[in-house]
C-alpha positions in Angstrom: 11.8 -8.8 -0.1 13.9 -7.9 -3.5 16.7 -5.3 -3.7 17.9 -3.4 -6.6 20.5 -1.0 -6.1 18.6 1.8 -5.2 15.4 0.1 -4.3 14.0 -2.4 -1.7 10.4 -3.6 -2.8 8.0 -6.1 -0.3 6.0 -7.7 -1.2 2.5 -6.9 0.6 -0.8 -8.3 0.8 -3.8 -7.1 2.9 -7.4 -9.8 2.7 -10.0 -9.4 4.6 -10.5 -11.7 7.8 -14.2 -10.4 8.3 -16.8 -8.7 5.5 -14.5 -10.3 2.6 -17.3 -10.6 0.3 -18.0 -6.8 0.2 -14.4 -5.6 1.1 -11.4 -5.5 -1.3 -8.4 -7.2 -1.5 -4.8 -5.9 -1.7 -1.6 -7.2 -3.8 1.7 -4.3 -3.9 4.5 -3.9 -3.1 6.3 -2.0 -0.2 8.7 0.4 -2.4 11.5 2.3 -0.6 13.9 4.6 -3.1 16.7 5.9 -2.5 17.4 9.8 -4.5 20.5 10.5 -3.0 22.1 10.6 0.7 19.4 12.8 2.5 16.1 12.2 0.1 13.8 8.5 -0.6 10.5 7.9 -1.6 8.2 5.6 -0.2 5.2 4.2 -1.9 2.5 1.3 -2.5 2.3 0.0 -6.4 0.0 -2.4 -7.3 -3.3 -3.1 -7.0 -6.7 -3.9 -5.0 -9.6 -6.0 -6.2 -13.5 -4.8 -5.8 -16.0 -7.0 -4.3 -19.6 -7.3 -5.6 -18.7 -7.3 -9.1 -20.3 -4.6 -11.4 -21.8 -3.2 -8.6 -18.1 -3.3 -6.9 -16.8 -1.1 -9.2 -19.1 1.3 -9.7 -19.1 2.2 -5.9 -15.5 2.5 -5.9 -15.6 4.6 -9.4 -18.0 6.8 -7.6 -16.1 7.7 -3.8 -14.4 4.9 -2.4 -11.6 4.7 -3.8 -10.6 7.6 -1.9 -11.5 5.5 1.3 -8.7 2.9 -0.1 -5.9 5.5 -0.8 -6.8 7.6 2.9 -6.1 4.0 3.5 -2.4 3.9 2.1 -1.3 7.5 2.8 -2.2 6.6 6.5 -0.4 3.6 6.2 2.8 4.2 4.5 2.6 7.7 6.9 2.6 4.6 10.1 6.0 2.6 7.9 7.8 6.3 7.4 7.1 7.1 11.2 8.9 3.5 12.2 11.7 3.6 10.1 12.9 7.1 11.2 12.1 6.0 14.7 14.7 3.6 14.1 12.3 0.9 14.7 12.8 -1.1 11.6 15.9 -1.8 9.3 16.0 -0.8 6.0 
C-alpha cells in the first residue's frame, strides 16, 4: 500500500484464470480517502483491458462495460462491509 496524509492506495489486479481470451483484466488502485472525522470515500481507480481487439471494444461499448462496473460496485460493497465489521484494519 501507498499512504498519503489523508488516503491509502492499495494496488489490485484481476486476471482471469479461465476464459482469459474473452474476459477482461483489471489493473487498479483501491483507494480509501478520509474527508473528515466521520466521512471517507472508498473507490477504485484504474483501467481494464478488453480482449478480442475491435470486437471486444465494440461489445464493451455496447454494454459489457456495465457488467464490469456492477462487478466493481459489488466488490466495493464487500470491502466496505469488511471495514465496518472490523475485519479489515485500515
